[in-house]
C-alpha positions as a Markdown table, in Angstrom:
| # | Residue | x | y | z |
|---|---|---|---|---|
| 1 | Met | 48.7 | -26.4 | -55.4 |
| 2 | Gln | 47.2 | -27.0 | -52.1 |
| 3 | Phe | 48.5 | -25.4 | -48.9 |
| 4 | Val | 48.5 | -27.5 | -45.8 |
| 5 | Lys | 47.5 | -25.8 | -42.5 |
| 6 | Phe | 49.4 | -26.6 | -39.3 |
| 7 | Lys | 48.0 | -25.7 | -36.0 |
| 8 | Leu | 50.7 | -24.6 | -33.4 |
| 9 | Pro | 50.2 | -25.6 | -29.8 |
| 10 | Leu | 48.9 | -22.7 | -27.7 |
| 11 | Gly | 51.9 | -22.7 | -25.3 |
| 12 | Leu | 54.4 | -22.6 | -28.1 |
| 13 | Leu | 52.6 | -19.8 | -29.8 |
| 14 | Ser | 52.7 | -17.9 | -26.5 |
| 15 | Met | 56.3 | -18.3 | -26.1 |
| 16 | Ile | 57.1 | -17.1 | -29.7 |
| 17 | Ser | 55.0 | -14.0 | -29.0 |
| 18 | Val | 56.9 | -13.2 | -25.8 |
| 19 | Leu | 60.3 | -13.7 | -27.7 |
| 20 | Ala | 59.2 | -11.3 | -30.4 |
| 21 | Val | 58.2 | -8.6 | -28.1 |
| 22 | Ser | 61.4 | -8.8 | -26.0 |
| 23 | Ser | 63.8 | -8.8 | -29.0 |
| 24 | Cys | 62.4 | -5.9 | -31.1 |
| 25 | Ser | 60.0 | -3.1 | -30.9 |
| 26 | Lys | 58.6 | -0.5 | -33.3 |
| 27 | Asp | 59.4 | 3.2 | -33.4 |
| 28 | Asp | 56.8 | 5.8 | -34.3 |
| 29 | Asp | 57.8 | 5.5 | -38.0 |
| 30 | Gly | 57.4 | 1.7 | -38.0 |
| 31 | Ala | 61.0 | 0.9 | -38.0 |
| 32 | Met | 62.2 | -2.1 | -36.0 |
| 33 | Leu | 64.6 | -1.3 | -33.3 |
| 34 | Val | 66.5 | -4.6 | -32.5 |
| 35 | Asn | 68.0 | -3.7 | -29.2 |
| 36 | Asp | 67.9 | -0.6 | -26.8 |
| 37 | Ala | 71.5 | -1.4 | -25.7 |
| 38 | Ala | 74.3 | 0.6 | -27.3 |
| 39 | Thr | 77.9 | 1.7 | -26.5 |
| 40 | Ile | 78.8 | 5.4 | -26.5 |
| 41 | Thr | 82.5 | 6.1 | -27.1 |
| 42 | Val | 84.2 | 9.4 | -26.5 |
| 43 | Glu | 87.8 | 10.1 | -27.9 |
| 44 | Asn | 90.1 | 13.0 | -27.7 |
| 45 | Ile | 91.4 | 13.4 | -31.2 |
| 46 | Ile | 93.3 | 16.7 | -30.6 |
| 47 | Glu | 96.6 | 16.6 | -32.5 |
| 48 | Ser | 98.7 | 18.1 | -29.6 |
| 49 | Lys | 101.2 | 20.9 | -30.4 |
| 50 | Ala | 104.1 | 22.2 | -28.6 |
| 51 | Leu | 103.5 | 25.9 | -28.6 |
| 52 | Thr | 100.5 | 27.7 | -27.4 |
| 53 | Gln | 101.2 | 31.0 | -29.3 |
| 54 | Phe | 103.6 | 32.6 | -31.7 |
| 55 | Gly | 103.7 | 35.7 | -33.7 |
| 56 | Thr | 105.9 | 38.5 | -35.3 |
| 57 | Phe | 106.8 | 41.9 | -34.5 |
| 58 | Gln | 108.1 | 45.0 | -36.5 |
| 59 | Asn | 108.5 | 48.7 | -36.5 |
| 60 | Ala | 105.1 | 50.4 | -36.9 |
| 61 | Gly | 106.5 | 52.9 | -39.3 |
| 62 | Ser | 106.9 | 52.7 | -43.1 |
| 63 | Ser | 109.7 | 50.2 | -42.7 |
| 64 | Pro | 109.6 | 47.0 | -40.6 |
| 65 | Val | 113.2 | 47.6 | -39.5 |
| 66 | Ile | 113.7 | 48.9 | -36.1 |
| 67 | Asn | 116.2 | 51.6 | -36.3 |
| 68 | Pro | 118.0 | 53.2 | -33.2 |
| 69 | Gly | 115.5 | 54.9 | -31.1 |
| 70 | Glu | 112.5 | 53.1 | -32.6 |
| 71 | Ser | 110.5 | 50.4 | -30.9 |
| 72 | Ala | 108.2 | 47.5 | -31.7 |
| 73 | Ser | 105.7 | 45.7 | -29.2 |
| 74 | Phe | 103.7 | 42.5 | -29.2 |
| 75 | Thr | 101.0 | 41.2 | -26.7 |
| 76 | Phe | 100.7 | 37.7 | -25.6 |
| 77 | Tyr | 99.3 | 35.3 | -22.9 |
| 78 | Ala | 101.2 | 33.1 | -20.6 |
| 79 | Gly | 100.6 | 31.4 | -17.2 |
| 80 | Lys | 102.9 | 30.6 | -14.3 |
| 81 | Gly | 106.0 | 28.6 | -15.4 |
| 82 | Gln | 105.6 | 29.8 | -19.1 |
| 83 | Ala | 108.1 | 32.1 | -20.7 |
| 84 | Val | 108.3 | 34.1 | -23.9 |
| 85 | Ser | 111.1 | 33.8 | -26.4 |
| 86 | Phe | 111.9 | 35.9 | -29.5 |
| 87 | Ala | 114.6 | 36.5 | -32.2 |
| 88 | Ala | 115.5 | 39.3 | -34.4 |
| 89 | Met | 118.5 | 40.0 | -36.6 |
| 90 | Tyr | 121.4 | 42.4 | -35.7 |
| 91 | Gly | 121.3 | 44.2 | -39.0 |
| 92 | Asn | 124.8 | 45.4 | -39.2 |
| 93 | Ser | 126.2 | 41.7 | -39.1 |
| 94 | Asn | 126.4 | 38.7 | -41.3 |
| 95 | Asp | 124.4 | 36.3 | -39.1 |
| 96 | Leu | 123.9 | 37.6 | -35.6 |
| 97 | Phe | 120.6 | 37.7 | -33.8 |
| 98 | Phe | 119.2 | 38.9 | -30.6 |
| 99 | Ala | 117.3 | 36.6 | -28.4 |
| 100 | Pro | 117.0 | 35.6 | -24.7 |
| 101 | Ser | 118.5 | 32.4 | -23.4 |
| 102 | Asn | 116.2 | 29.5 | -23.5 |
| 103 | Pro | 113.3 | 29.0 | -22.5 |
| 104 | Gly | 112.9 | 32.7 | -22.7 |
| 105 | Ile | 112.0 | 35.7 | -20.6 |
| 106 | Lys | 110.7 | 34.8 | -17.2 |
| 107 | Leu | 107.2 | 36.2 | -16.5 |
| 108 | Tyr | 106.5 | 35.5 | -13.0 |
| 109 | Gln | 108.3 | 35.7 | -9.7 |
| 110 | Asn | 108.7 | 32.9 | -7.4 |
| 111 | Asn | 105.9 | 34.1 | -5.4 |
| 112 | Gly | 103.6 | 34.1 | -8.3 |
| 113 | Asp | 103.5 | 37.7 | -9.0 |
| 114 | Pro | 103.9 | 38.8 | -12.7 |
| 115 | Val | 107.2 | 40.2 | -13.8 |
| 116 | Thr | 107.1 | 43.8 | -15.0 |
| 117 | Gly | 109.5 | 46.6 | -16.0 |
| 118 | Asp | 112.9 | 46.4 | -17.5 |
| 119 | Val | 114.0 | 42.8 | -18.4 |
| 120 | Ser | 116.9 | 43.8 | -20.8 |
| 121 | Ser | 119.4 | 41.9 | -18.7 |
| 122 | Gln | 118.0 | 38.6 | -20.1 |
| 123 | Ile | 118.7 | 39.6 | -23.7 |
| 124 | Arg | 121.7 | 38.0 | -25.4 |
| 125 | Leu | 123.5 | 38.1 | -28.8 |
| 126 | Trp | 123.9 | 34.9 | -30.9 |
| 127 | Asp | 125.9 | 33.7 | -33.8 |
| 128 | Asn | 123.8 | 31.7 | -36.3 |
| 129 | Gly | 127.0 | 29.8 | -37.4 |
| 130 | Thr | 126.2 | 30.0 | -41.2 |
| 131 | Arg | 128.4 | 33.1 | -42.3 |
| 132 | Lys | 131.9 | 34.0 | -41.6 |
| 133 | Asn | 131.7 | 37.0 | -39.2 |
| 134 | Glu | 133.1 | 40.4 | -40.6 |
| 135 | Pro | 133.6 | 43.3 | -38.3 |
| 136 | Thr | 130.0 | 44.5 | -37.4 |
| 137 | Gly | 129.0 | 47.8 | -39.0 |
| 138 | Pro | 127.2 | 49.4 | -41.9 |
| 139 | Gly | 129.9 | 48.1 | -44.4 |
| 140 | Val | 129.1 | 44.4 | -43.7 |
| 141 | Thr | 128.7 | 42.5 | -47.0 |
| 142 | His | 125.5 | 40.6 | -47.2 |
| 143 | Pro | 125.2 | 37.7 | -47.2 |
| 144 | Gly | 128.9 | 37.3 | -46.9 |
| 145 | Ser | 131.1 | 34.1 | -47.1 |
| 146 | Ala | 129.5 | 30.8 | -46.0 |
| 147 | Glu | 131.0 | 29.0 | -42.9 |
| 148 | Ser | 132.3 | 25.7 | -44.1 |
| 149 | Pro | 131.5 | 23.6 | -42.4 |
| 150 | Gln | 128.5 | 25.3 | -40.8 |
| 151 | Gln | 129.1 | 26.1 | -37.2 |
| 152 | Asn | 126.6 | 25.6 | -34.2 |
| 153 | Val | 124.6 | 28.4 | -32.8 |
| 154 | Ala | 126.5 | 30.0 | -30.1 |
| 155 | Glu | 126.4 | 33.1 | -27.8 |
| 156 | Ile | 128.8 | 35.9 | -28.9 |
| 157 | Ala | 129.9 | 39.1 | -27.1 |
| 158 | Leu | 130.6 | 42.5 | -28.7 |
| 159 | Ala | 132.1 | 45.6 | -27.2 |
| 160 | Thr | 128.7 | 46.7 | -26.2 |
| 161 | Pro | 126.5 | 44.3 | -24.1 |
| 162 | Ala | 123.4 | 43.1 | -25.9 |
| 163 | Ser | 121.3 | 44.5 | -23.1 |
| 164 | Gln | 122.4 | 47.9 | -23.9 |
| 165 | Leu | 121.7 | 47.6 | -27.5 |
| 166 | Leu | 118.2 | 46.3 | -27.1 |
| 167 | Lys | 115.9 | 47.4 | -24.3 |
| 168 | Ala | 113.0 | 45.0 | -23.3 |
| 169 | Glu | 110.3 | 46.2 | -21.2 |
| 170 | Leu | 107.5 | 44.0 | -19.8 |
| 171 | Thr | 103.9 | 45.1 | -18.9 |
| 172 | His | 101.3 | 43.0 | -17.2 |
| 173 | Glu | 98.0 | 43.8 | -18.7 |
| 174 | Gly | 95.9 | 41.7 | -16.2 |
| 175 | Gly | 95.1 | 38.1 | -16.0 |
| 176 | Thr | 97.6 | 36.3 | -18.1 |
| 177 | Lys | 98.1 | 38.9 | -20.7 |
| 178 | Phe | 101.5 | 40.6 | -21.2 |
| 179 | Thr | 103.1 | 43.1 | -23.6 |
| 180 | Leu | 106.8 | 43.1 | -24.4 |
| 181 | Lys | 108.2 | 46.5 | -25.8 |
| 182 | Leu | 111.6 | 46.2 | -27.6 |
| 183 | Thr | 113.4 | 49.4 | -28.1 |
| 184 | Asn | 116.6 | 49.9 | -30.3 |
| 185 | Thr | 119.0 | 51.6 | -27.8 |
| 186 | Ser | 122.1 | 51.0 | -30.0 |
| 187 | Gly | 122.4 | 54.5 | -31.2 |
| 188 | Gly | 125.7 | 56.3 | -30.1 |
| 189 | Thr | 127.2 | 53.0 | -29.0 |
| 190 | Ala | 130.3 | 51.3 | -30.6 |
| 191 | Asn | 127.8 | 48.7 | -32.0 |
| 192 | Glu | 125.0 | 50.9 | -33.4 |
| 193 | Thr | 122.7 | 48.8 | -35.6 |
| 194 | Pro | 119.4 | 48.5 | -37.2 |
| 195 | Ile | 117.3 | 45.5 | -35.9 |
| 196 | Ser | 115.1 | 43.4 | -38.2 |
| 197 | Ala | 111.6 | 42.4 | -37.7 |
| 198 | Gly | 111.3 | 39.3 | -35.5 |
| 199 | Val | 109.3 | 36.4 | -34.3 |
| 200 | Trp | 108.1 | 35.4 | -30.8 |
| 201 | Ala | 106.8 | 32.2 | -29.2 |
| 202 | Val | 105.3 | 30.8 | -26.0 |
| 203 | Ser | 105.3 | 27.0 | -25.1 |
| 204 | His | 102.7 | 24.9 | -23.7 |
| 205 | Ile | 103.3 | 23.8 | -20.1 |
| 206 | Ser | 102.4 | 20.4 | -18.5 |
| 207 | Gly | 102.4 | 20.9 | -14.7 |
| 208 | Thr | 105.8 | 22.6 | -14.3 |
| 209 | Val | 107.5 | 21.2 | -17.6 |
| 210 | Leu | 107.6 | 23.3 | -20.6 |
| 211 | Leu | 106.8 | 21.1 | -23.7 |
| 212 | Lys | 109.5 | 23.0 | -25.9 |
| 213 | Glu | 112.2 | 24.8 | -24.1 |
| 214 | Asp | 113.9 | 25.7 | -27.4 |
| 215 | Pro | 111.1 | 27.0 | -29.8 |
| 216 | Ile | 113.2 | 29.2 | -31.9 |
| 217 | Phe | 116.8 | 28.0 | -31.6 |
| 218 | Ser | 119.1 | 25.5 | -29.8 |
| 219 | Pro | 122.7 | 26.6 | -28.8 |
| 220 | Gly | 125.2 | 24.0 | -29.5 |
| 221 | Lys | 123.2 | 22.7 | -32.5 |
| 222 | Pro | 123.1 | 23.8 | -36.1 |
| 223 | Ser | 120.6 | 26.6 | -37.0 |
| 224 | Ala | 117.3 | 25.0 | -38.4 |
| 225 | Asn | 113.6 | 25.6 | -39.2 |
| 226 | Gly | 114.2 | 29.0 | -41.0 |
| 227 | Leu | 116.3 | 30.7 | -38.5 |
| 228 | Thr | 118.9 | 31.3 | -41.0 |
| 229 | Asp | 116.6 | 33.5 | -43.1 |
| 230 | Leu | 116.1 | 35.6 | -40.2 |
| 231 | Ala | 119.7 | 35.8 | -38.9 |
| 232 | Glu | 121.2 | 36.5 | -42.3 |
| 233 | Leu | 118.4 | 38.4 | -44.1 |
| 234 | Gly | 116.0 | 39.6 | -41.5 |
| 235 | Lys | 113.2 | 37.5 | -43.2 |
| 236 | Thr | 110.7 | 36.0 | -40.9 |
| 237 | Thr | 108.4 | 34.0 | -43.2 |
| 238 | Pro | 110.2 | 30.7 | -43.2 |
| 239 | Leu | 110.4 | 30.6 | -39.4 |
| 240 | Glu | 106.8 | 31.6 | -39.2 |
| 241 | Gln | 105.9 | 28.5 | -41.4 |
| 242 | Tyr | 107.7 | 26.2 | -39.0 |
| 243 | Leu | 106.2 | 27.8 | -36.0 |
| 244 | Thr | 102.7 | 27.5 | -37.5 |
| 245 | Gly | 103.1 | 23.7 | -37.7 |
| 246 | Ile | 103.9 | 23.2 | -33.9 |
| 247 | Thr | 101.3 | 25.9 | -32.5 |
| 248 | Gly | 97.9 | 24.8 | -31.5 |
| 249 | Pro | 95.7 | 23.2 | -28.7 |
| 250 | Asn | 97.2 | 20.6 | -26.4 |
| 251 | Ser | 94.1 | 20.0 | -24.2 |
| 252 | Ala | 93.0 | 17.0 | -22.3 |
| 253 | Phe | 89.4 | 16.4 | -21.5 |
| 254 | Ser | 88.1 | 15.6 | -18.0 |
| 255 | Pro | 86.2 | 12.3 | -17.2 |
| 256 | Val | 82.9 | 12.6 | -19.3 |
| 257 | Leu | 79.5 | 12.8 | -17.9 |
| 258 | Val | 76.8 | 10.9 | -19.9 |
| 259 | Val | 73.2 | 11.2 | -19.1 |
| 260 | Ile | 70.1 | 9.4 | -20.6 |
| 261 | Tyr | 66.9 | 11.1 | -19.9 |
| 262 | Ser | 63.3 | 11.7 | -20.9 |
| 263 | Gly | 61.8 | 15.1 | -21.7 |
| 264 | Asn | 62.6 | 18.2 | -23.6 |
| 265 | Asp | 65.0 | 20.0 | -21.2 |
| 266 | Asn | 68.7 | 19.2 | -21.1 |
| 267 | Pro | 69.3 | 18.2 | -17.5 |
| 268 | Ile | 73.0 | 19.3 | -17.4 |
| 269 | Phe | 72.5 | 23.1 | -18.5 |
| 270 | Lys | 70.8 | 25.6 | -20.5 |
| 271 | Thr | 72.4 | 28.3 | -22.6 |
| 272 | Gly | 71.4 | 31.8 | -21.4 |
| 273 | Glu | 70.9 | 30.6 | -17.8 |
| 274 | Asn | 73.3 | 30.9 | -14.9 |
| 275 | Asp | 75.1 | 27.9 | -13.4 |
| 276 | Arg | 72.2 | 26.1 | -11.4 |
| 277 | Gly | 74.6 | 25.2 | -8.4 |
| 278 | Glu | 74.0 | 21.4 | -9.2 |
| 279 | Gly | 77.7 | 20.6 | -10.2 |
| 280 | Leu | 78.3 | 22.1 | -13.5 |
| 281 | Lys | 80.7 | 24.5 | -11.9 |
| 282 | Glu | 82.8 | 21.8 | -10.5 |
| 283 | Leu | 82.9 | 19.9 | -13.9 |
| 284 | Ser | 83.7 | 23.1 | -15.9 |
| 285 | Gln | 86.4 | 24.4 | -13.5 |
| 286 | Gln | 87.9 | 21.3 | -12.0 |
| 287 | Gly | 86.9 | 18.5 | -14.4 |
| 288 | Asn | 85.0 | 16.9 | -11.5 |
| 289 | Ala | 81.8 | 15.3 | -13.0 |
| 290 | Asp | 81.0 | 13.3 | -9.7 |
| 291 | Val | 79.1 | 16.2 | -8.0 |
| 292 | Leu | 76.6 | 16.8 | -11.0 |
| 293 | Ala | 76.4 | 13.1 | -11.5 |
| 294 | Ala | 75.2 | 12.4 | -8.0 |
| 295 | Phe | 72.6 | 15.3 | -8.2 |
| 296 | Leu | 71.3 | 14.0 | -11.6 |
| 297 | Lys | 70.6 | 10.6 | -10.4 |
| 298 | Thr | 68.0 | 12.1 | -8.1 |
| 299 | Lys | 66.3 | 14.3 | -10.8 |
| 300 | Pro | 62.9 | 13.1 | -12.3 |
| 301 | Gly | 63.2 | 12.0 | -15.8 |
| 302 | Val | 66.7 | 10.9 | -15.6 |
| 303 | Lys | 67.1 | 7.3 | -16.5 |
| 304 | Glu | 70.9 | 6.7 | -16.4 |
| 305 | Val | 74.0 | 8.6 | -15.4 |
| 306 | Phe | 77.6 | 7.6 | -16.0 |
| 307 | Val | 81.1 | 9.2 | -15.6 |
| 308 | Leu | 83.3 | 7.8 | -18.3 |
| 309 | Lys | 87.1 | 7.6 | -17.6 |
| 310 | Asp | 90.0 | 6.5 | -19.6 |
| 311 | Pro | 91.0 | 3.1 | -18.3 |
| 312 | Ala | 94.8 | 4.1 | -18.3 |
| 313 | Thr | 94.8 | 7.9 | -17.2 |
| 314 | Thr | 91.2 | 8.7 | -16.1 |
| 315 | Ile | 91.4 | 11.9 | -18.0 |
| 316 | Leu | 91.3 | 11.8 | -21.9 |
| 317 | Gln | 94.8 | 12.9 | -23.2 |
| 318 | Pro | 95.3 | 14.4 | -26.8 |
| 319 | Arg | 97.0 | 12.7 | -29.4 |
| 320 | Ile | 100.8 | 12.9 | -28.5 |
| 321 | Asn | 103.6 | 12.1 | -31.1 |
| 322 | Gly | 101.2 | 10.4 | -33.4 |
| 323 | Asn | 99.6 | 8.0 | -30.7 |
| 324 | Asn | 96.0 | 7.7 | -30.1 |
| 325 | Gly | 94.5 | 10.1 | -27.6 |
| 326 | Gly | 92.3 | 9.2 | -24.5 |
| 327 | Lys | 89.2 | 7.0 | -25.0 |
| 328 | Ala | 86.4 | 6.0 | -22.7 |
| 329 | Ser | 83.4 | 3.8 | -23.6 |
| 330 | Gln | 80.1 | 2.9 | -21.7 |
| 331 | Thr | 77.1 | 0.5 | -22.5 |
| 332 | Ile | 74.0 | 2.4 | -22.2 |
| 333 | Ser | 70.2 | 1.6 | -22.6 |
| 334 | Ala | 68.4 | 4.0 | -24.7 |
| 335 | Arg | 65.5 | 3.8 | -27.1 |
| 336 | Lys | 63.6 | 6.1 | -29.2 |
| 337 | Gly | 62.1 | 9.0 | -27.2 |
| 338 | Asp | 65.0 | 9.0 | -24.8 |
| 339 | Arg | 67.6 | 11.8 | -25.0 |
| 340 | Ile | 71.3 | 11.4 | -24.7 |
| 341 | Val | 73.7 | 14.2 | -23.6 |
| 342 | Leu | 77.2 | 14.6 | -22.3 |
| 343 | Ala | 79.7 | 17.0 | -20.9 |
| 344 | Thr | 83.5 | 17.2 | -20.3 |
| 345 | Met | 85.7 | 19.9 | -19.2 |
| 346 | Tyr | 88.1 | 21.5 | -21.8 |
| 347 | Gly | 91.2 | 21.1 | -19.7 |
| 348 | Gln | 93.2 | 24.2 | -21.1 |
| 349 | Ser | 90.6 | 26.7 | -19.7 |
| 350 | Asn | 89.4 | 28.1 | -16.5 |
| 351 | Asp | 85.7 | 27.1 | -17.0 |
| 352 | Trp | 84.9 | 26.0 | -20.5 |
| 353 | Phe | 83.3 | 22.6 | -21.2 |
| 354 | Ile | 82.4 | 20.5 | -24.2 |
| 355 | Ala | 78.9 | 19.2 | -24.4 |
| 356 | Ala | 76.1 | 18.1 | -26.7 |
| 357 | Thr | 74.1 | 21.2 | -28.0 |
| 358 | Asn | 70.5 | 21.8 | -27.2 |
| 359 | Asn | 68.9 | 18.7 | -25.8 |
| 360 | Gly | 71.2 | 16.1 | -27.2 |
| 361 | Val | 70.2 | 13.2 | -29.7 |
| 362 | Asp | 67.4 | 10.8 | -29.7 |
| 363 | Gly | 68.0 | 7.5 | -27.9 |
| 364 | Ser | 67.8 | 5.5 | -31.1 |
| 365 | Thr | 70.6 | 7.6 | -32.7 |
| 366 | Arg | 73.6 | 5.5 | -33.9 |
| 367 | Gly | 76.7 | 6.4 | -35.4 |
| 368 | Asp | 79.1 | 9.4 | -35.1 |
| 369 | Ile | 77.3 | 12.4 | -33.4 |
| 370 | Ser | 80.4 | 14.7 | -33.1 |
| 371 | Ser | 78.7 | 17.3 | -35.3 |
| 372 | Ile | 76.3 | 18.1 | -32.6 |
| 373 | Ile | 79.0 | 18.7 | -29.9 |
| 374 | Gly | 79.8 | 22.4 | -29.0 |
| 375 | Leu | 82.2 | 24.3 | -26.8 |
| 376 | Phe | 80.7 | 26.3 | -23.9 |
| 377 | Asp | 81.6 | 28.8 | -21.2 |
| 378 | Ser | 79.9 | 28.0 | -17.9 |
| 379 | Gly | 80.3 | 31.8 | -16.9 |
| 380 | Thr | 81.6 | 31.0 | -13.4 |
| 381 | Leu | 85.4 | 32.1 | -13.8 |
| 382 | Gln | 86.8 | 34.9 | -15.9 |
| 383 | Ser | 88.0 | 33.3 | -19.1 |
| 384 | Ser | 91.7 | 33.1 | -20.0 |
| 385 | Phe | 93.7 | 32.1 | -23.2 |
| 386 | Pro | 93.5 | 28.4 | -23.6 |
| 387 | Gly | 96.7 | 27.1 | -22.5 |
| 388 | Ala | 97.7 | 30.1 | -20.4 |
| 389 | His | 96.6 | 29.5 | -16.9 |
| 390 | Ile | 97.1 | 31.5 | -13.5 |
| 391 | Gly | 98.1 | 28.0 | -11.9 |
| 392 | Ser | 97.2 | 27.1 | -8.3 |
| 393 | Glu | 95.5 | 30.4 | -7.7 |
| 394 | Pro | 92.0 | 30.5 | -9.0 |
| 395 | Ala | 91.0 | 33.0 | -11.7 |
| 396 | Glu | 88.6 | 35.8 | -10.7 |
| 397 | Ala | 85.0 | 34.6 | -10.2 |
| 398 | Glu | 82.1 | 35.7 | -12.2 |
| 399 | Ser | 78.5 | 35.1 | -12.5 |
| 400 | Gln | 77.4 | 35.0 | -16.2 |
| 401 | Pro | 74.9 | 33.0 | -18.2 |
| 402 | Val | 76.2 | 29.8 | -19.9 |
| 403 | Gln | 77.1 | 30.6 | -23.4 |
| 404 | Gln | 78.3 | 28.6 | -26.4 |
| 405 | Leu | 81.6 | 29.9 | -27.5 |
| 406 | Ala | 82.3 | 31.2 | -31.0 |
| 407 | Asn | 85.2 | 30.0 | -33.1 |
| 408 | Pro | 87.4 | 32.1 | -33.4 |
| 409 | Asn | 86.8 | 33.0 | -29.6 |
| 410 | Gln | 88.0 | 36.2 | -28.0 |
| 411 | Phe | 91.5 | 34.9 | -27.8 |
| 412 | Asn | 92.3 | 32.5 | -30.6 |
| 413 | Thr | 91.0 | 30.2 | -33.2 |
| 414 | Leu | 90.6 | 26.5 | -32.2 |
| 415 | Pro | 90.0 | 23.6 | -34.6 |
| 416 | Ser | 86.4 | 22.6 | -35.1 |
| 417 | Leu | 84.9 | 20.4 | -32.5 |
| 418 | Pro | 84.8 | 17.4 | -34.8 |
| 419 | Gln | 88.6 | 17.8 | -35.1 |
| 420 | Met | 89.1 | 17.7 | -31.3 |
| 421 | Ile | 86.4 | 15.3 | -30.1 |
| 422 | Lys | 84.8 | 12.1 | -31.5 |
| 423 | Val | 81.6 | 10.7 | -30.1 |
| 424 | Thr | 80.1 | 7.6 | -31.4 |
| 425 | Ile | 77.0 | 5.5 | -30.4 |
| 426 | Gln | 77.1 | 1.9 | -31.8 |
């Protein structure tokens, strides 16, 4: 077989060469990169929860029951507008329980100062509505006769007010940390009773609105979610299981700073180094990425700087009631040898931020890069429990090096970063 040679005109050959160079290039391994353009997308995938914290309390002795003269304490975190609720069985009854009225014990005064001291006046006694009430006392039959039909949860009054049977004392431990001590003071009264172990809960707050004002019970409605086991038997486990399912993070992310640069040093921050005064403080404390973005645009080696915002809400909200969370995308131009980094404030904090670890990823990287994202403390404000904030007043300033946060952190355990934020480059 003979091959026929064709000679292309010189002009056409030059044009083909130009097109080839402009449409593809080789990386160091010889792979062909078709296009430097890509789209980076950041999504908040936190499954939002109603409660920031819950726990249990019991007598520290050999028995969990709090007998007359005995006490139990628990420590928790709460910011302005938040309250603490709890429930524990009135032992010498069929289905009565102690609890404050919803949304719980008030923790801050109107001027913002923490409430301390005796808060027993906020304690009430409630009827679970599932058992017929016998006269209270050590002779009560357990579990007793069932109410048919079941009645709604309702406040009930005995000869001795609830506030004289159970004493509640609140101590402010500093920052947003409190301790509530509960003492059985029923001894010698007409309604002396042991009190069971109990559960407590603190709701998330959005602005001035609590996400769940009835974390444990709802007056005027049937008992639910394991409360009956506590009110009738003093058992906390079923209610704990319910509260576990509605407790966790509920954090938004601020507009996201995305930077394309060349070199080996992350231009946003470096762990072990104090805030540089270039704008990371504003990003980590206030969610304001604009200050740092403006500075980085003047920095040598920085090629592109973007601040990504959710088109609808600006910030990236978590997933609420099964709906998708906030999402922001941006077209970037990055090739092999460039580096891509990003940072966004973890909203439920004083100065925590989420960012690419080390010096980010290579510009040729495509796909899901969530595994290289970390949670950091900028070291500029005293940290607090995620979701328990002082409010309008700033937390105490500090000057510490930027550090990646461990999980569990000093306050709680958060989901892994790939369960909170998704970052893809396509």
